[in-house]
C-alpha positions as CSV (number, residue, x, y, z in Angstrom):
1,M,-57.5,33.7,-58.2
2,T,-53.8,33.1,-57.6
3,E,-52.2,34.7,-54.6
4,K,-48.9,36.5,-55.0
5,Q,-46.0,35.9,-52.7
6,I,-44.0,39.2,-52.8
7,V,-40.6,38.9,-51.2
8,D,-37.5,41.2,-50.8
9,S,-34.4,40.5,-52.8
10,K,-30.7,41.0,-51.7
11,V,-29.7,41.9,-55.3
12,K,-29.0,45.3,-56.7
13,C,-27.1,46.4,-59.8
14,P,-23.3,46.5,-59.0
15,K,-22.9,49.3,-61.6
16,C,-25.7,51.8,-60.8
17,G,-27.4,50.4,-57.7
18,S,-30.8,50.0,-59.2
19,R,-33.1,47.4,-57.7
20,N,-35.2,47.1,-60.9
21,L,-33.8,43.9,-62.5
22,T,-34.6,40.9,-64.6
23,L,-33.5,37.8,-62.7
24,L,-32.7,34.6,-64.6
25,E,-32.3,31.2,-63.1
26,L,-30.4,29.0,-65.6
27,W,-31.0,25.2,-65.6
28,K,-29.6,22.4,-67.7
29,N,-32.6,22.3,-70.1
30,H,-34.4,25.5,-69.5
31,D,-34.5,28.8,-67.6
32,I,-36.9,30.8,-65.4
33,S,-37.1,34.5,-65.1
34,W,-38.6,37.0,-62.7
35,E,-39.0,40.8,-62.9
36,Q,-37.8,42.6,-59.7
37,I,-39.2,46.0,-59.2
38,G,-38.0,48.2,-56.3
39,G,-36.1,45.3,-54.8
40,K,-39.2,43.0,-54.7
41,F,-40.5,40.1,-56.9
42,D,-43.3,37.6,-56.8
43,M,-42.1,34.1,-55.9
44,K,-45.2,32.6,-57.5
45,D,-44.2,33.7,-61.0
46,G,-41.6,30.9,-61.3
47,V,-42.2,27.5,-63.0
48,L,-41.5,24.5,-60.9
49,E,-39.9,21.8,-63.0
50,M,-37.3,19.1,-62.3
51,G,-33.8,19.9,-63.5
52,D,-30.3,21.0,-62.6
53,P,-29.8,24.7,-61.8
54,Y,-26.3,25.8,-62.5
55,K,-26.3,29.7,-62.0
56,M,-28.3,32.9,-61.7
57,E,-27.9,36.0,-63.8
58,A,-29.4,39.4,-63.7
59,E,-29.8,42.4,-66.0
60,C,-30.4,45.9,-64.8
61,S,-33.5,47.6,-66.2
62,K,-31.9,51.0,-65.8
63,C,-28.4,50.7,-67.2
64,K,-28.7,47.3,-68.9
65,H,-25.6,45.9,-67.0
66,H,-25.6,42.1,-67.1
67,W,-23.9,39.9,-64.6
68,T,-23.8,36.5,-62.8
69,I,-25.0,36.5,-59.2
70,R,-22.3,34.9,-57.2
71,G,-23.2,32.3,-54.7
72,A,-26.8,31.8,-56.0
73,L,-28.1,28.8,-58.0
74,Q,-31.8,29.4,-57.4
75,I,-34.1,32.3,-56.6
76,G,-34.4,31.2,-53.0
77,C,-30.7,32.1,-52.5
78,I,-31.3,35.8,-53.0
79,I,-34.3,36.4,-50.7
80,K,-33.7,38.7,-47.7
81,P,-34.5,36.9,-44.4
82,L,-37.7,37.9,-42.8
83,T,-37.3,39.9,-39.5
84,P,-40.0,40.0,-36.8
85,N,-41.1,43.4,-38.2
86,T,-41.2,42.2,-41.8
87,Q,-44.1,40.1,-43.3
88,T,-44.5,38.5,-46.6
89,A,-47.2,40.3,-48.4
90,T,-49.9,38.3,-50.3
91,H,-52.4,39.8,-52.7
92,D,-55.1,38.5,-55.0
93,R,-54.3,38.8,-58.7
């Protein structure tokens, strides 16, 4: 069984405020996507390959707004920092 690594995201739709998004990491020769539900996504869903990331985009599941996430090249750039009262949840799949 593969463990999930559920993390909180800083990203929400700038148009409607929804936290249900499709996140897309764009690389020179490929891309990687994650589904964010309620402001959380599973870090283990990504594919680890060599390459050159150049931007991140998002699409809102509610209003379909599409935008570039400023200041983020990879998924790690949008994770909320853990606080002493916050733990990363892991679950069996």
